[in-house]
C-alpha positions as protocol buffer text, in pm:
chain_id: "A"
residue {
  index: 1
  type: MET
  ca { x: 3020 y: 8676 z: 13545 }
}
residue {
  index: 2
  type: PRO
  ca { x: 3184 y: 9038 z: 13566 }
}
residue {
  index: 3
  type: LYS
  ca { x: 3446 y: 9081 z: 13813 }
}
residue {
  index: 4
  type: GLU
  ca { x: 3338 y: 9273 z: 14106 }
}
residue {
  index: 5
  type: ASN
  ca { x: 3612 y: 9284 z: 14350 }
}
residue {
  index: 6
  type: LEU
  ca { x: 3943 y: 9417 z: 14440 }
}
residue {
  index: 7
  type: LYS
  ca { x: 4125 y: 9083 z: 14485 }
}
residue {
  index: 8
  type: GLU
  ca { x: 4037 y: 8996 z: 14161 }
}
residue {
  index: 9
  type: LEU
  ca { x: 4163 y: 9320 z: 13991 }
}
residue {
  index: 10
  type: TYR
  ca { x: 4490 y: 9225 z: 14214 }
}
residue {
  index: 11
  type: ILE
  ca { x: 4525 y: 8907 z: 14083 }
}
residue {
  index: 12
  type: ASP
  ca { x: 4456 y: 9013 z: 13729 }
}
residue {
  index: 13
  type: GLU
  ca { x: 4748 y: 9272 z: 13740 }
}
residue {
  index: 14
  type: LEU
  ca { x: 4978 y: 9046 z: 13923 }
}
residue {
  index: 15
  type: LYS
  ca { x: 4909 y: 8774 z: 13624 }
}
residue {
  index: 16
  type: ASP
  ca { x: 5010 y: 9086 z: 13401 }
}
residue {
  index: 17
  type: LEU
  ca { x: 5317 y: 9191 z: 13597 }
}
residue {
  index: 18
  type: TYR
  ca { x: 5397 y: 8843 z: 13579 }
}
residue {
  index: 19
  type: SER
  ca { x: 5393 y: 8804 z: 13228 }
}
residue {
  index: 20
  type: ALA
  ca { x: 5549 y: 9151 z: 13161 }
}
residue {
  index: 21
  type: GLU
  ca { x: 5866 y: 9046 z: 13359 }
}
residue {
  index: 22
  type: ASN
  ca { x: 5881 y: 8739 z: 13153 }
}
residue {
  index: 23
  type: GLN
  ca { x: 5881 y: 8917 z: 12825 }
}
residue {
  index: 24
  type: LEU
  ca { x: 6182 y: 9095 z: 12934 }
}
residue {
  index: 25
  type: VAL
  ca { x: 6364 y: 8835 z: 13058 }
}
residue {
  index: 26
  type: LYS
  ca { x: 6368 y: 8717 z: 12682 }
}
residue {
  index: 27
  type: ALA
  ca { x: 6411 y: 9069 z: 12586 }
}
residue {
  index: 28
  type: LEU
  ca { x: 6722 y: 9211 z: 12802 }
}
residue {
  index: 29
  type: PRO
  ca { x: 6965 y: 8962 z: 12672 }
}
residue {
  index: 30
  type: LYS
  ca { x: 6917 y: 9129 z: 12311 }
}
residue {
  index: 31
  type: MET
  ca { x: 6921 y: 9472 z: 12468 }
}
residue {
  index: 32
  type: ALA
  ca { x: 7238 y: 9373 z: 12668 }
}
residue {
  index: 33
  type: LYS
  ca { x: 7392 y: 9252 z: 12327 }
}
residue {
  index: 34
  type: GLY
  ca { x: 7348 y: 9582 z: 12129 }
}
residue {
  index: 35
  type: ALA
  ca { x: 7533 y: 9831 z: 12371 }
}
residue {
  index: 36
  type: SER
  ca { x: 7829 y: 9970 z: 12328 }
}
residue {
  index: 37
  type: SER
  ca { x: 7897 y: 10043 z: 12658 }
}
residue {
  index: 38
  type: ASP
  ca { x: 8008 y: 9797 z: 12893 }
}
residue {
  index: 39
  type: GLU
  ca { x: 7900 y: 9962 z: 13177 }
}
residue {
  index: 40
  type: LEU
  ca { x: 7533 y: 9976 z: 12964 }
}
residue {
  index: 41
  type: ARG
  ca { x: 7571 y: 9624 z: 12909 }
}
residue {
  index: 42
  type: GLN
  ca { x: 7705 y: 9537 z: 13261 }
}
residue {
  index: 43
  type: GLY
  ca { x: 7372 y: 9742 z: 13394 }
}
residue {
  index: 44
  type: ILE
  ca { x: 7134 y: 9563 z: 13160 }
}
residue {
  index: 45
  type: GLU
  ca { x: 7291 y: 9199 z: 13273 }
}
residue {
  index: 46
  type: GLU
  ca { x: 7274 y: 9292 z: 13610 }
}
residue {
  index: 47
  type: HIS
  ca { x: 6891 y: 9385 z: 13570 }
}
residue {
  index: 48
  type: LEU
  ca { x: 6809 y: 9078 z: 13388 }
}
residue {
  index: 49
  type: GLU
  ca { x: 6919 y: 8892 z: 13698 }
}
residue {
  index: 50
  type: GLN
  ca { x: 6732 y: 9113 z: 13903 }
}
residue {
  index: 51
  type: THR
  ca { x: 6412 y: 9079 z: 13686 }
}
residue {
  index: 52
  type: LYS
  ca { x: 6440 y: 8694 z: 13739 }
}
residue {
  index: 53
  type: GLY
  ca { x: 6408 y: 8752 z: 14112 }
}
residue {
  index: 54
  type: HIS
  ca { x: 6152 y: 8983 z: 14023 }
}
residue {
  index: 55
  type: VAL
  ca { x: 5960 y: 8665 z: 13845 }
}
residue {
  index: 56
  type: GLN
  ca { x: 6051 y: 8463 z: 14171 }
}
residue {
  index: 57
  type: ARG
  ca { x: 5844 y: 8695 z: 14392 }
}
residue {
  index: 58
  type: LEU
  ca { x: 5560 y: 8715 z: 14231 }
}
residue {
  index: 59
  type: GLU
  ca { x: 5579 y: 8322 z: 14212 }
}
residue {
  index: 60
  type: GLN
  ca { x: 5582 y: 8386 z: 14618 }
}
residue {
  index: 61
  type: ILE
  ca { x: 5263 y: 8542 z: 14594 }
}
residue {
  index: 62
  type: PHE
  ca { x: 5093 y: 8335 z: 14365 }
}
residue {
  index: 63
  type: ASP
  ca { x: 5151 y: 8025 z: 14565 }
}
residue {
  index: 64
  type: ALA
  ca { x: 5024 y: 8231 z: 14894 }
}
residue {
  index: 65
  type: LEU
  ca { x: 4711 y: 8347 z: 14691 }
}
residue {
  index: 66
  type: GLY
  ca { x: 4677 y: 7940 z: 14526 }
}
residue {
  index: 67
  type: GLU
  ca { x: 4641 y: 8123 z: 14209 }
}
residue {
  index: 68
  type: SER
  ca { x: 4833 y: 8044 z: 13879 }
}
residue {
  index: 69
  type: PRO
  ca { x: 5021 y: 8318 z: 13760 }
}
residue {
  index: 70
  type: LYS
  ca { x: 4971 y: 8214 z: 13370 }
}
residue {
  index: 71
  type: GLY
  ca { x: 4650 y: 8329 z: 13187 }
}
residue {
  index: 72
  type: LYS
  ca { x: 4729 y: 8691 z: 13086 }
}
residue {
  index: 73
  type: LYS
  ca { x: 4971 y: 8839 z: 12817 }
}
residue {
  index: 74
  type: CYS
  ca { x: 5063 y: 9217 z: 12902 }
}
residue {
  index: 75
  type: VAL
  ca { x: 4976 y: 9370 z: 12588 }
}
residue {
  index: 76
  type: GLY
  ca { x: 5155 y: 9720 z: 12736 }
}
residue {
  index: 77
  type: MET
  ca { x: 5546 y: 9537 z: 12786 }
}
residue {
  index: 78
  type: GLU
  ca { x: 5495 y: 9389 z: 12469 }
}
residue {
  index: 79
  type: GLY
  ca { x: 5453 y: 9722 z: 12289 }
}
residue {
  index: 80
  type: LEU
  ca { x: 5764 y: 9863 z: 12475 }
}
residue {
  index: 81
  type: ILE
  ca { x: 5975 y: 9557 z: 12397 }
}
residue {
  index: 82
  type: LYS
  ca { x: 5855 y: 9579 z: 12039 }
}
residue {
  index: 83
  type: GLU
  ca { x: 5965 y: 9941 z: 12030 }
}
residue {
  index: 84
  type: GLY
  ca { x: 6310 y: 9869 z: 12203 }
}
residue {
  index: 85
  type: SER
  ca { x: 6369 y: 9600 z: 11954 }
}
residue {
  index: 86
  type: GLU
  ca { x: 6285 y: 9891 z: 11667 }
}
residue {
  index: 87
  type: VAL
  ca { x: 6587 y: 10076 z: 11828 }
}
residue {
  index: 88
  type: LEU
  ca { x: 6824 y: 9808 z: 11794 }
}
residue {
  index: 89
  type: SER
  ca { x: 6700 y: 9781 z: 11419 }
}
residue {
  index: 90
  type: GLU
  ca { x: 6793 y: 10129 z: 11324 }
}
residue {
  index: 91
  type: ASP
  ca { x: 7087 y: 10299 z: 11206 }
}
residue {
  index: 92
  type: TYR
  ca { x: 7232 y: 10410 z: 11532 }
}
residue {
  index: 93
  type: GLU
  ca { x: 7593 y: 10330 z: 11643 }
}
residue {
  index: 94
  type: GLY
  ca { x: 7802 y: 10376 z: 11938 }
}
residue {
  index: 95
  type: GLU
  ca { x: 7688 y: 10611 z: 12217 }
}
residue {
  index: 96
  type: THR
  ca { x: 7360 y: 10720 z: 12017 }
}
residue {
  index: 97
  type: LEU
  ca { x: 7215 y: 10382 z: 12014 }
}
residue {
  index: 98
  type: ASP
  ca { x: 7340 y: 10323 z: 12367 }
}
residue {
  index: 99
  type: ALA
  ca { x: 7119 y: 10639 z: 12446 }
}
residue {
  index: 100
  type: ALA
  ca { x: 6856 y: 10519 z: 12226 }
}
residue {
  index: 101
  type: ILE
  ca { x: 6879 y: 10170 z: 12435 }
}
residue {
  index: 102
  type: ILE
  ca { x: 6809 y: 10361 z: 12757 }
}
residue {
  index: 103
  type: GLY
  ca { x: 6521 y: 10541 z: 12649 }
}
residue {
  index: 104
  type: ALA
  ca { x: 6396 y: 10232 z: 12569 }
}
residue {
  index: 105
  type: ALA
  ca { x: 6495 y: 10085 z: 12897 }
}
residue {
  index: 106
  type: GLN
  ca { x: 6368 y: 10353 z: 13097 }
}
residue {
  index: 107
  type: ARG
  ca { x: 6072 y: 10364 z: 12953 }
}
residue {
  index: 108
  type: VAL
  ca { x: 6011 y: 9982 z: 13054 }
}
residue {
  index: 109
  type: GLU
  ca { x: 6104 y: 10074 z: 13421 }
}
residue {
  index: 110
  type: HIS
  ca { x: 5866 y: 10381 z: 13396 }
}
residue {
  index: 111
  type: TYR
  ca { x: 5605 y: 10117 z: 13344 }
}
residue {
  index: 112
  type: GLU
  ca { x: 5753 y: 9864 z: 13582 }
}
residue {
  index: 113
  type: ILE
  ca { x: 5686 y: 10140 z: 13845 }
}
residue {
  index: 114
  type: ALA
  ca { x: 5357 y: 10216 z: 13786 }
}
residue {
  index: 115
  type: ALA
  ca { x: 5256 y: 9881 z: 13759 }
}
residue {
  index: 116
  type: TYR
  ca { x: 5412 y: 9787 z: 14096 }
}
residue {
  index: 117
  type: GLY
  ca { x: 5291 y: 10075 z: 14275 }
}
residue {
  index: 118
  type: THR
  ca { x: 4944 y: 9998 z: 14186 }
}
residue {
  index: 119
  type: VAL
  ca { x: 4982 y: 9632 z: 14290 }
}
residue {
  index: 120
  type: ARG
  ca { x: 5154 y: 9723 z: 14584 }
}
residue {
  index: 121
  type: ALA
  ca { x: 4833 y: 9982 z: 14707 }
}
residue {
  index: 122
  type: PHE
  ca { x: 4651 y: 9710 z: 14659 }
}
residue {
  index: 123
  type: ALA
  ca { x: 4810 y: 9434 z: 14857 }
}
residue {
  index: 124
  type: GLU
  ca { x: 4798 y: 9694 z: 15155 }
}
residue {
  index: 125
  type: THR
  ca { x: 4460 y: 9756 z: 15115 }
}
residue {
  index: 126
  type: LEU
  ca { x: 4369 y: 9350 z: 15101 }
}
residue {
  index: 127
  type: GLY
  ca { x: 4577 y: 9357 z: 15414 }
}
residue {
  index: 128
  type: GLU
  ca { x: 4835 y: 9120 z: 15218 }
}
residue {
  index: 129
  type: ASP
  ca { x: 5130 y: 9261 z: 15419 }
}
residue {
  index: 130
  type: GLN
  ca { x: 5408 y: 8994 z: 15324 }
}
residue {
  index: 131
  type: HIS
  ca { x: 5276 y: 9049 z: 14898 }
}
residue {
  index: 132
  type: ALA
  ca { x: 5303 y: 9453 z: 14992 }
}
residue {
  index: 133
  type: SER
  ca { x: 5664 y: 9394 z: 15124 }
}
residue {
  index: 134
  type: LEU
  ca { x: 5783 y: 9161 z: 14822 }
}
residue {
  index: 135
  type: LEU
  ca { x: 5638 y: 9398 z: 14597 }
}
residue {
  index: 136
  type: ASP
  ca { x: 5770 y: 9696 z: 14728 }
}
residue {
  index: 137
  type: ALA
  ca { x: 6096 y: 9537 z: 14764 }
}
residue {
  index: 138
  type: THR
  ca { x: 6057 y: 9493 z: 14352 }
}
residue {
  index: 139
  type: LEU
  ca { x: 5905 y: 9860 z: 14312 }
}
residue {
  index: 140
  type: ASN
  ca { x: 6247 y: 9993 z: 14485 }
}
residue {
  index: 141
  type: GLU
  ca { x: 6440 y: 9767 z: 14281 }
}
residue {
  index: 142
  type: GLU
  ca { x: 6319 y: 9940 z: 13997 }
}
residue {
  index: 143
  type: LYS
  ca { x: 6325 y: 10277 z: 14090 }
}
residue {
  index: 144
  type: GLU
  ca { x: 6701 y: 10184 z: 14144 }
}
residue {
  index: 145
  type: THR
  ca { x: 6774 y: 10087 z: 13833 }
}
residue {
  index: 146
  type: ASP
  ca { x: 6586 y: 10385 z: 13674 }
}
residue {
  index: 147
  type: GLN
  ca { x: 6792 y: 10622 z: 13846 }
}
residue {
  index: 148
  type: LYS
  ca { x: 7111 y: 10422 z: 13699 }
}
residue {
  index: 149
  type: LEU
  ca { x: 7001 y: 10458 z: 13375 }
}
residue {
  index: 150
  type: THR
  ca { x: 6956 y: 10827 z: 13409 }
}
residue {
  index: 151
  type: ASP
  ca { x: 7270 y: 10884 z: 13534 }
}
residue {
  index: 152
  type: LEU
  ca { x: 7424 y: 10693 z: 13272 }
}
residue {
  index: 153
  type: ALA
  ca { x: 7264 y: 10839 z: 13072 }
}
residue {
  index: 154
  type: GLU
  ca { x: 7380 y: 11198 z: 13104 }
}
residue {
  index: 155
  type: GLU
  ca { x: 7726 y: 11054 z: 13054 }
}
residue {
  index: 156
  type: ILE
  ca { x: 7636 y: 10864 z: 12732 }
}
residue {
  index: 157
  type: ASN
  ca { x: 7423 y: 11171 z: 12623 }
}
residue {
  index: 158
  type: ALA
  ca { x: 7723 y: 11384 z: 12639 }
}
residue {
  index: 159
  type: HIS
  ca { x: 7941 y: 11152 z: 12507 }
}
residue {
  index: 160
  type: ALA
  ca { x: 7682 y: 11112 z: 12209 }
}
residue {
  index: 161
  type: SER
  ca { x: 7641 y: 11464 z: 12126 }
}
residue {
  index: 162
  type: GLU
  ca { x: 7991 y: 11509 z: 12075 }
}
residue {
  index: 163
  type: GLU
  ca { x: 8014 y: 11205 z: 11822 }
}
residue {
  index: 164
  type: GLY
  ca { x: 7740 y: 11406 z: 11628 }
}
residue {
  index: 165
  type: LYS
  ca { x: 7926 y: 11694 z: 11635 }
}
residue {
  index: 166
  type: GLU
  ca { x: 8272 y: 11580 z: 11498 }
}
residue {
  index: 167
  type: GLU
  ca { x: 8064 y: 11369 z: 11255 }
}
residue {
  index: 168
  type: SER
  ca { x: 7929 y: 11687 z: 11114 }
}
residue {
  index: 169
  type: GLU
  ca { x: 8251 y: 11900 z: 11120 }
}
residue {
  index: 170
  type: GLU
  ca { x: 8382 y: 11616 z: 10956 }
}
residue {
  index: 171
  type: ALA
  ca { x: 8138 y: 11663 z: 10662 }
}
residue {
  index: 172
  type: GLU
  ca { x: 8161 y: 12018 z: 10630 }
}
residue {
  index: 173
  type: THR
  ca { x: 8540 y: 11985 z: 10638 }
}
residue {
  index: 174
  type: THR
  ca { x: 8511 y: 11722 z: 10350 }
}
residue {
  index: 175
  type: ALA
  ca { x: 8244 y: 11928 z: 10173 }
}
residue {
  index: 176
  type: SER
  ca { x: 8455 y: 12255 z: 10212 }
}
residue {
  index: 177
  type: ARG
  ca { x: 8747 y: 12068 z: 10064 }
}
residue {
  index: 178
  type: LYS
  ca { x: 8559 y: 11966 z: 9781 }
}
residue {
  index: 179
  type: LYS
  ca { x: 8388 y: 12318 z: 9696 }
}
residue {
  index: 180
  type: ILE
  ca { x: 8781 y: 12450 z: 9690 }
}
residue {
  index: 181
  type: ARG
  ca { x: 8909 y: 12219 z: 9473 }
}
residue {
  index: 182
  type: ARG
  ca { x: 8605 y: 12282 z: 9185 }
}
residue {
  index: 183
  type: ILE
  ca { x: 8668 y: 12656 z: 9242 }
}
residue {
  index: 184
  type: ALA
  ca { x: 9052 y: 12599 z: 9224 }
}
């Protein structure tokens, strides 16, 4: 039987978010471990604790609805986490790796911002004001995390750029010395 109403869609989307948040709870410690910046690592660890709170808020909503949060796997988040894992297995080091981690983390945040905005709008339309309030709190936290990542990226990207220039200059100097030796 096809699902026919907004409440069914709302519950389905909440289940998707519940899966997404639980996948993040498992993935964030790996991202934190891969970070070389103490500030980035600490930010990811703080967001892990926040994400656990997001799971609890969703559980509150499911309890109020008399529904189970289980039964759906968020394939979107699964893909984003897979991409983030690939970043960690690349040959990037130091601040360049941190820049890549921030990029992966921001893709996750943008996905969550879109998802929470959608379910909050559904909750408002359905007259679920308490749910909308809980979802809005999470949405605001996701937006704050995204802004913190943006601010941190500005600093880390600048350092990563300098890091790359220094390596390039060292390689050029070494090549020039070898060339001079061959000529002499």
